[in-house]
matplotlib code that plots the C-alpha trace (Angstrom):
import matplotlib.pyplot as plt

x = [0.0, 1.4, 0.2, -2.3, -4.9, -4.3, -6.8, -7.4, -10.8, -12.1, -15.9, -17.4, -13.9, -11.7, -8.2, -6.9, -3.2, -3.7, -0.3, 1.3, 3.9, 6.8, 6.5, 2.9, 0.4, -0.8, -4.5, -6.2, -9.5, -11.1, -10.4, -6.9, -3.9, -0.1, 2.1, 5.8, 7.2, 10.6, 9.0, 5.3, 3.7, 0.3, -0.7, -4.0, -3.7, -5.7, -4.6, -5.5, -2.0, 1.6, 2.0, 5.1, 6.0, 8.2, 11.3, 10.5, 10.4, 6.7, 5.4, 2.6, 3.1, -0.5, 0.8, 2.6, -0.2, 2.2, 2.7, 5.5, 8.4, 12.0, 12.2, 9.0, 9.7, 9.0, 5.6, 2.3, -1.0, -4.0, -7.6, -10.5, -13.7, -16.6, -19.2, -22.8]
y = [0.0, 3.3, 6.8, 9.0, 7.1, 3.7, 1.1, -2.7, -4.0, -7.4, -8.0, -5.4, -4.6, -1.8, -1.3, 2.4, 3.3, 6.5, 8.0, 8.5, 11.2, 10.6, 12.8, 13.1, 11.5, 8.1, 7.5, 5.0, 3.1, -0.1, -0.2, 1.3, -1.1, -0.4, -2.2, -2.6, -2.2, -4.0, -7.4, -6.9, -7.6, -6.0, -4.9, -3.4, 0.4, -0.4, -3.7, -4.9, -5.7, -4.5, -5.3, -5.5, -6.3, -9.3, -7.3, -4.9, -1.7, -1.0, -1.2, -0.3, 0.2, 0.4, 0.9, 4.3, 5.0, 5.4, 3.8, 4.4, 3.1, 2.9, 3.9, 5.7, 5.7, 1.9, 2.5, 2.2, 3.2, 1.2, 1.8, -0.7, 0.6, -1.6, -1.1, -1.2]
z = [-0.1, -0.9, -1.9, -0.2, 1.9, 0.0, 0.6, 0.3, 0.2, 1.1, 1.1, 3.3, 5.1, 3.8, 5.4, 5.0, 5.5, 7.5, 6.3, 9.9, 10.1, 12.4, 15.4, 15.6, 18.1, 17.3, 16.9, 19.0, 18.5, 18.5, 14.4, 14.5, 14.3, 14.0, 11.6, 11.7, 8.2, 9.5, 10.5, 9.3, 12.6, 13.1, 16.8, 18.0, 19.1, 22.2, 23.7, 27.2, 27.8, 26.7, 23.0, 20.9, 17.2, 16.6, 16.0, 19.0, 16.8, 17.6, 21.3, 23.4, 27.2, 28.7, 32.3, 31.1, 28.5, 25.6, 22.1, 19.6, 17.5, 17.9, 13.9, 13.4, 9.7, 9.8, 11.4, 9.5, 10.9, 9.6, 10.1, 9.4, 7.8, 7.6, 4.9, 5.3]

ax = plt.figure().add_subplot(projection="3d")
ax.plot(x, y, z, "-o")
ax.set_aspect("equal")
plt.show()
């Protein structure tokens, strides 16, 4: 997925690349996920426990209330849209 708000559609589900810019706040919702471009892991933006991608680049620390990436250039923010 590349380009402005690239999308991939499967039945009634659309995955939108939110074009995250390094240094900006990460969005959080039930339909928002973070993908590490280095190891291709995908983790939920609002997990109930701490989450990390396979290579450790992307992490969510719920105790500290923060999320981020060691290398933000390797972070992709995805959002799921469900069509009616």
